[in-house]
Residue, then its C-alpha position, 0 to 999 in steps of 0.5 A: i913420313q913415318n908414325i912412331f912404329g916406324s910404317t910409313t904413312a905417307e910419301a910425296e915425289i918433289p918435282g926437279r927443280y934448282l936451289l941456289p944456296g943461302r937461299t928459301r925457297a917453299i916447295p908446295i908438297e901433296a903427299l900421299g897417304d891413306d886417305s879414308f875417314f879414320a886417317r884424315n880425322f884421327r891422326f895423333g901422336i909423334y911423326s918423322a918427315t924424311i927428305l933426300l934431295s940428289v945434288p947434281g955432280s955429287d954422289v952424296p945425296l942430303v938427307d935431312t929428318i925432322t919430327f913433328w906431333a899431329f893432333p886432331w884438334k879439331t875432333a878433340f874440340v867436337a867431343l870435348w863439347l859433346v862431353v860438356l853438352f852431355i854433362f850440361f843435359r844429363k837431368r834431363i836425359w836422365a828424366a827423359g829416360r825414365v820417362l820413356v822406360k815407365k811408358r814401355a813398362 
């Protein structure tokens, strides 16, 4: 899996299996990449995943690429709620701040 800048963000090795033509088969794949907090929660942008399948008895591999968008909707949802709460309670926050500043002075 590559990001919009062309750098590889994750890789996965698919175990060898036999596939029949004209059939659909789901193969669970766990992509290994950067597992840091930032990488898990803030991925945004266009990504492309490329698969390379080798066919027994053929020298030409099958290659396919899919492009998709990634958006951190959980993080964006929390950030949006924090902004809404701040806007809703901003008068109280400013009033509490003024009281704290007057007590120190």
